[in-house]
C-alpha positions in Angstrom: 122.4 153.3 99.0 124.6 150.3 97.2 122.2 150.1 93.9 123.6 146.3 92.2 122.8 145.3 88.0 122.8 142.4 87.1 122.4 142.8 82.9 122.5 140.0 81.6 120.8 140.9 78.4 121.6 142.8 75.9 118.4 145.0 74.7 118.1 147.0 77.5 120.7 149.3 77.2 118.7 152.7 77.3 117.2 151.2 81.1 120.7 150.7 82.4 121.6 154.6 80.8 118.6 155.9 83.0 118.4 153.7 85.9 121.9 154.8 86.5 122.1 158.5 85.6 119.2 158.8 87.8 120.0 156.5 91.0 123.5 158.4 91.2 121.7 162.4 90.2 119.6 160.9 93.6 123.0 160.2 95.6 123.5 156.6 95.2 126.6 154.1 94.6 125.8 151.8 91.4 127.4 148.6 91.0 126.2 147.0 87.6 127.6 143.2 86.8 127.2 142.3 83.4 126.8 138.3 81.8 125.7 135.8 79.2 124.5 138.2 76.0 125.1 141.4 78.3 128.4 141.5 78.4 128.0 142.3 74.5 126.5 145.3 75.9 130.6 146.4 76.4 131.5 147.2 72.9 128.8 149.8 72.8 130.1 153.5 73.1 126.9 154.1 75.5 127.7 151.5 77.3 131.0 152.7 77.9 131.0 156.6 79.3 129.4 155.4 82.4 132.4 153.4 83.8 133.4 156.9 83.6 130.5 158.3 85.7 131.7 159.3 89.6 130.1 156.6 92.2 129.7 153.7 89.5 131.8 150.5 88.9 131.0 147.7 86.3 132.6 144.5 86.0 131.5 141.7 82.5 132.0 138.7 84.0 134.7 136.7 80.9 134.2 133.7 80.4 130.4 134.7 79.1 132.0 138.3 77.0 134.6 135.3 75.3 131.3 133.3 74.2 129.3 136.0 73.3 132.9 137.2 71.1 133.8 140.5 72.6 136.2 142.3 71.5 138.1 142.4 75.8 141.3 144.3 74.2 138.5 147.4 73.6 137.1 147.7 76.9 138.3 150.4 79.1 140.5 149.9 82.4 137.8 151.5 83.9 135.8 147.7 82.8 136.3 144.7 85.5 136.8 141.5 82.8 136.5 139.3 85.8 133.9 136.4 86.9 131.4 135.1 88.5 132.9 136.0 91.6 132.4 140.3 90.8 129.0 139.0 90.4 128.8 137.7 94.6 131.3 140.2 95.3 128.0 142.6 94.3 125.3 141.1 95.6 126.7 141.3 99.6 127.2 145.0 98.8 124.6 146.2 97.6 121.4 146.7 99.6 118.7 146.1 95.8 119.6 145.1 93.6 117.4 144.4 90.0 118.0 142.0 87.2 117.9 143.9 83.1 
């Protein structure tokens, strides 16, 4: 199963990490898209670790990140700084989508 997670807040990092780890432990693929306040998570070392896990892909909305003063140059290259197009692709490919 492909699980899509949309993170539009910076308040649920523990849940995001827990859900991601539980899903990949069960053999699922996880796709994360962060936008709005959720782009601030990309500056967290705990969030950055997720992009290096097998079967996890992460993209963020560059426009939202810029609006929230996220230091894009400090984001690992494994995290795609894209647009809402990345969100649309994730939703199209995911079997289930959660919003945090």
